[in-house]
Backbone as JSON, one array per atom type, in Angstrom:
{
  "sequence": "XXXXXXXXXXXXXXXXXXXXXXXXXXXXXXXXXXXXXXXXXXXXXXXXXXXXXXXXXXXXXXXXXXXXXXXXXXXXXXXXXXXXXXXXXXXXXXXXXXXXXXXXXXXXXXXXXXXXXXXXXXXXXXXXXX",
  "N": [[0.88, -1.19, -0.09], [2.02, 1.15, 0.69], [3.81, 1.72, -1.38], [1.91, 2.16, -3.54], [0.91, 4.59, -2.67], [3.17, 6.19, -2.59], [3.63, 6.16, -5.23], [1.33, 7.49, -6.27], [1.62, 9.99, -5.09], [3.86, 11.06, -6.06], [2.94, 11.31, -8.77], [0.84, 12.92, -8.2], [1.96, 15.24, -7.06], [3.86, 16.32, -9.3], [1.7, 16.82, -11.1], [0.32, 18.79, -9.87], [2.35, 20.88, -9.61], [2.84, 21.47, -12.34], [0.33, 22.26, -13.19], [-0.45, 24.21, -11.48], [1.26, 26.07, -12.1], [0.72, 26.39, -14.77], [-1.99, 27.42, -14.74], [-1.8, 29.8, -13.4], [0.09, 31.3, -14.73], [1.28, 34.49, -15.89], [-0.72, 35.86, -14.65], [-0.56, 35.92, -11.78], [-2.1, 35.19, -8.39], [-3.17, 36.21, -5.42], [-0.29, 35.73, -3.26], [-0.43, 33.86, -0.93], [-2.42, 32.01, -1.77], [-1.21, 30.48, -3.99], [1.22, 29.83, -2.99], [0.7, 27.8, -1.06], [-0.01, 25.55, -2.59], [2.39, 24.88, -3.88], [3.99, 24.2, -1.5], [2.6, 21.96, -0.88], [3.56, 20.3, -3.01], [6.27, 20.28, -2.44], [6.31, 19.11, 0.03], [5.03, 16.61, -0.32], [6.81, 15.29, -2.25], [9.33, 15.25, -0.67], [8.13, 13.61, 1.35], [7.8, 11.22, 0.02], [10.25, 10.47, -0.7], [11.35, 9.92, 1.92], [9.76, 8.07, 2.49], [10.81, 5.75, 1.63], [11.59, 3.73, 3.32], [9.52, 1.39, 4.86], [8.79, 1.78, 7.41], [8.52, 4.59, 7.6], [6.22, 5.68, 6.68], [4.44, 7.22, 7.75], [5.28, 9.94, 7.35], [4.52, 10.21, 4.78], [1.68, 10.22, 5.09], [1.19, 12.5, 6.65], [1.76, 14.49, 4.74], [-0.14, 13.98, 2.83], [-2.56, 14.28, 4.31], [-2.32, 17.04, 4.91], [-2.5, 17.9, 2.15], [-5.18, 17.09, 1.55], [-6.8, 18.59, 3.16], [-6.23, 21.2, 2.18], [-7.31, 21.01, -0.53], [-10.01, 20.44, 0.29], [-10.88, 22.85, 1.43], [-10.62, 24.36, -0.73], [-12.32, 23.48, -2.7], [-14.95, 23.55, -1.56], [-14.95, 26.11, -0.78], [-14.91, 27.24, -3.38], [-17.31, 26.22, -4.21], [-19.05, 27.35, -2.54], [-18.86, 30.19, -3.41], [-19.96, 30.03, -5.93], [-22.52, 29.61, -5.16], [-23.24, 31.85, -4.05], [-23.1, 33.95, -5.99], [-24.25, 34.94, -9.15], [-23.07, 33.68, -11.21], [-22.67, 31.49, -13.78], [-22.58, 27.92, -13.48], [-20.98, 26.61, -15.51], [-18.71, 27.97, -16.03], [-16.89, 27.51, -14.13], [-16.81, 24.93, -13.68], [-14.91, 23.06, -14.9], [-12.4, 23.75, -13.45], [-13.23, 23.15, -10.81], [-13.99, 20.54, -10.9], [-11.46, 19.46, -11.47], [-10.19, 20.24, -9.04], [-11.93, 18.73, -7.22], [-11.22, 16.31, -8.01], [-8.56, 16.07, -7.22], [-8.83, 16.12, -4.59], [-10.08, 13.85, -4.06], [-8.07, 12.01, -4.9], [-6.1, 12.92, -3.08], [-7.14, 11.85, -0.66], [-7.33, 8.99, -1.07], [-4.56, 8.53, -1.16], [-3.9, 9.22, 1.34], [-5.47, 7.36, 2.71], [-4.12, 4.85, 1.82], [-1.39, 5.3, 2.94], [-2.03, 5.41, 5.64], [-2.98, 2.73, 6.03], [-0.57, 1.39, 5.32], [0.89, 2.12, 7.2], [-0.13, 0.97, 9.57], [0.23, -1.78, 8.97], [2.87, -1.95, 9.01], [5.25, -3.94, 10.67], [5.81, -3.91, 14.21], [8.48, -4.56, 15.1], [9.99, -3.68, 13.0], [9.7, -0.86, 13.04], [10.73, -0.09, 15.49], [13.31, -0.81, 14.92], [14.21, 1.25, 13.1], [14.12, 3.15, 15.0], [16.2, 2.83, 17.02]],
  "CA": [[0.19, 0.05, -0.08], [2.73, 2.45, 0.68], [4.26, 1.83, -2.8], [0.8, 2.85, -4.31], [0.85, 5.98, -2.07], [4.2, 6.8, -3.1], [3.33, 6.51, -6.84], [0.32, 8.55, -6.37], [2.04, 11.32, -4.55], [4.75, 11.54, -7.15], [2.16, 11.73, -9.89], [-0.01, 14.13, -7.93], [2.8, 16.56, -6.87], [4.21, 16.72, -10.32], [0.68, 17.24, -12.0], [-0.11, 19.9, -9.18], [3.22, 21.89, -10.02], [2.45, 21.87, -13.65], [-1.06, 22.71, -13.26], [-0.53, 25.59, -10.81], [2.06, 27.03, -12.91], [-0.04, 26.89, -16.29], [-3.13, 28.18, -14.38], [-1.43, 31.31, -12.87], [1.19, 32.01, -15.6], [0.89, 35.75, -16.5], [-1.7, 36.43, -13.67], [-0.56, 35.2, -10.43], [-3.09, 35.54, -7.61], [-2.51, 36.67, -4.11], [0.5, 34.85, -2.99], [-0.76, 32.61, -0.22], [-3.29, 31.0, -2.46], [-0.53, 29.72, -4.84], [2.4, 29.15, -2.31], [0.35, 26.49, -0.36], [0.09, 24.39, -3.64], [3.93, 24.49, -4.03], [4.34, 23.64, -0.32], [2.0, 20.51, -0.94], [4.27, 19.61, -3.77], [7.55, 20.03, -1.7], [6.05, 18.06, 1.14], [4.82, 15.38, -0.99], [8.2, 14.82, -2.77], [10.18, 14.77, 0.56], [7.61, 12.37, 1.93], [7.97, 9.95, -0.85], [11.8, 10.2, -0.57], [11.62, 9.58, 3.14], [8.94, 6.78, 2.64], [11.49, 4.5, 0.92], [11.63, 2.64, 4.44], [8.19, 1.19, 5.41], [8.38, 2.43, 8.76], [8.48, 5.93, 7.54], [4.95, 5.93, 6.08], [3.73, 8.53, 8.43], [5.72, 11.1, 6.66], [3.42, 10.42, 3.55], [0.31, 10.4, 5.58], [1.03, 13.95, 7.0], [1.63, 15.22, 3.7], [-1.59, 13.54, 2.18], [-3.56, 14.97, 5.29], [-2.22, 18.53, 4.4], [-3.15, 18.19, 0.75], [-6.63, 16.9, 1.47], [-7.19, 19.74, 3.92], [-6.16, 22.3, 1.42], [-8.34, 20.99, -1.63], [-11.27, 20.21, 0.92], [-11.1, 24.18, 1.58], [-10.59, 24.97, -2.09], [-13.52, 22.91, -3.4], [-16.2, 23.89, -0.86], [-14.94, 27.57, -0.94], [-15.36, 27.52, -4.67], [-18.72, 25.93, -4.32], [-19.84, 28.44, -1.78], [-18.66, 31.3, -4.22], [-20.86, 29.73, -6.89], [-24.06, 29.53, -4.47], [-23.45, 33.31, -3.63], [-22.99, 34.7, -7.11], [-25.07, 34.61, -10.4], [-21.95, 33.13, -12.26], [-23.0, 30.03, -14.46], [-21.46, 26.82, -13.07], [-20.11, 26.11, -16.51], [-17.41, 28.77, -16.11], [-15.98, 26.94, -12.98], [-16.96, 23.47, -13.6], [-13.54, 22.31, -15.21], [-11.64, 23.96, -12.24], [-13.78, 22.51, -9.47], [-13.73, 18.97, -11.2], [-10.04, 19.14, -11.11], [-10.14, 20.3, -7.54], [-12.58, 17.54, -6.58], [-10.4, 14.9, -8.36], [-7.24, 16.11, -6.39], [-9.24, 15.88, -3.17], [-10.37, 12.31, -4.1], [-6.79, 11.33, -4.86], [-5.28, 12.93, -1.78], [-7.92, 11.05, 0.23], [-6.89, 7.6, -1.65], [-3.23, 8.42, -0.8], [-3.92, 9.19, 2.71], [-5.86, 5.95, 3.33], [-3.18, 3.76, 1.44], [-0.39, 5.49, 3.74], [-2.41, 4.99, 6.93], [-3.08, 1.27, 6.11], [0.54, 0.79, 5.29], [1.72, 2.38, 8.54], [-0.78, 0.03, 10.41], [0.62, -3.02, 8.62], [4.24, -2.26, 9.33], [5.47, -4.67, 11.99], [6.43, -3.15, 15.29], [9.7, -4.89, 15.05], [10.54, -2.8, 12.11], [9.45, 0.49, 13.57], [11.65, -0.08, 16.64], [14.73, -0.95, 14.38], [14.34, 2.47, 12.69], [14.28, 4.21, 16.09], [17.3, 2.78, 17.62]],
  "C": [[0.91, 1.42, 0.15], [3.49, 2.67, -0.69], [3.16, 2.5, -3.65], [0.79, 4.19, -3.85], [1.9, 6.81, -2.58], [4.08, 7.14, -4.63], [2.26, 7.61, -6.95], [0.77, 9.77, -6.06], [3.13, 11.81, -5.62], [3.94, 12.03, -8.49], [1.45, 13.07, -9.65], [0.87, 15.56, -7.68], [3.34, 17.01, -8.37], [2.94, 17.3, -11.3], [0.2, 18.57, -11.25], [0.99, 21.16, -9.56], [2.97, 22.34, -11.34], [1.19, 22.77, -13.76], [-1.17, 23.96, -12.57], [0.31, 26.62, -11.49], [1.35, 27.53, -14.29], [-1.29, 27.62, -15.69], [-2.94, 29.6, -14.13], [-0.49, 31.84, -13.73], [0.64, 33.27, -16.18], [-0.16, 36.47, -15.54], [-1.75, 35.76, -12.39], [-1.44, 36.01, -9.22], [-2.22, 36.0, -6.44], [-1.68, 35.49, -3.56], [0.28, 33.64, -2.21], [-1.63, 31.46, -0.82], [-2.44, 30.12, -3.46], [0.64, 29.0, -4.04], [2.05, 27.84, -1.74], [0.33, 25.45, -1.19], [1.58, 23.88, -3.76], [4.39, 23.88, -2.72], [3.91, 22.12, 0.02], [2.89, 19.69, -1.88], [5.7, 19.22, -3.14], [7.32, 18.82, -0.88], [5.93, 16.69, 0.67], [6.08, 14.55, -1.55], [9.01, 14.5, -1.59], [9.66, 13.69, 1.1], [7.86, 11.05, 1.18], [9.49, 9.59, -0.78], [11.85, 9.39, 0.65], [10.75, 8.19, 3.37], [9.45, 5.61, 1.85], [11.52, 3.43, 1.89], [10.15, 2.63, 4.84], [7.81, 1.87, 6.5], [8.3, 3.95, 8.62], [7.13, 6.36, 6.71], [4.27, 7.02, 6.5], [4.02, 9.69, 7.89], [4.61, 11.38, 5.42], [2.2, 10.55, 4.0], [0.06, 11.84, 6.03], [0.89, 14.89, 5.65], [0.24, 15.13, 2.82], [-2.54, 14.31, 3.17], [-3.56, 16.48, 4.88], [-3.01, 18.82, 3.14], [-4.6, 18.1, 0.58], [-7.27, 17.97, 2.06], [-7.17, 21.02, 2.96], [-7.25, 22.36, 0.2], [-9.75, 20.88, -1.02], [-11.76, 21.97, 0.89], [-11.5, 24.81, 0.24], [-11.98, 24.55, -2.86], [-14.74, 23.45, -2.95], [-16.23, 25.46, -0.69], [-15.4, 27.9, -2.45], [-16.82, 27.19, -5.01], [-19.63, 26.97, -3.59], [-19.86, 29.77, -2.59], [-19.69, 31.22, -5.12], [-22.25, 29.95, -6.39], [-24.2, 31.17, -4.3], [-23.56, 34.33, -4.73], [-23.85, 34.11, -8.25], [-24.29, 33.89, -11.48], [-22.54, 31.69, -12.62], [-21.99, 29.0, -13.85], [-20.61, 26.42, -14.2], [-18.79, 26.83, -16.61], [-16.53, 28.04, -14.93], [-15.95, 25.5, -13.04], [-15.79, 22.68, -13.82], [-12.62, 22.47, -13.93], [-12.07, 23.25, -10.96], [-13.89, 21.07, -9.79], [-12.35, 18.82, -10.95], [-9.8, 19.16, -9.51], [-10.73, 19.06, -6.88], [-11.81, 16.32, -6.91], [-9.09, 14.99, -7.64], [-7.73, 15.73, -4.93], [-9.45, 14.41, -3.07], [-8.94, 11.58, -3.97], [-6.01, 11.36, -3.64], [-5.93, 12.13, -0.66], [-7.56, 9.43, 0.19], [-5.46, 7.71, -0.92], [-3.16, 8.35, 0.63], [-4.35, 7.88, 3.42], [-4.78, 4.81, 2.96], [-1.9, 4.02, 2.59], [-0.72, 5.18, 5.08], [-2.52, 3.5, 7.06], [-1.62, 0.69, 6.06], [1.25, 0.95, 6.54], [1.1, 1.38, 9.55], [-0.28, -1.46, 10.21], [2.01, -3.06, 8.8], [4.54, -2.89, 10.73], [6.33, -3.74, 12.98], [8.03, -3.34, 15.44], [10.59, -3.87, 14.06], [10.69, -1.36, 12.33], [10.6, 0.75, 14.57], [13.25, -0.21, 15.95], [15.19, 0.33, 13.78], [14.75, 3.52, 13.86], [15.72, 4.11, 16.75], [18.14, 1.84, 17.1]]
}
């Protein structure tokens, strides 16, 4: 399961970096709105590298949890904006669909990481500590 989570994380991070750059190129938003996405990219890639050892799957779980939280807020914030304005949903449908897909992927990655952490034998965890 950890291997699956690592592959999804690598794919997710690369797609997020490319997508965020393409989306904002030439008209960057308020900086905290895009810096957090690059923080997810870095956190996921570092966690992928650290999770080469099965006992370090918790690093990947924390990165996935952060990504899921950010995409949860982005999705439901976007849906709330649609509810409050008279803007047709077709203008935001593609972006909201992508955000929803990223949320689902991050939840799958989080689940895989947690399951892998539970399945890691206690003996292996203790060997990494001392």
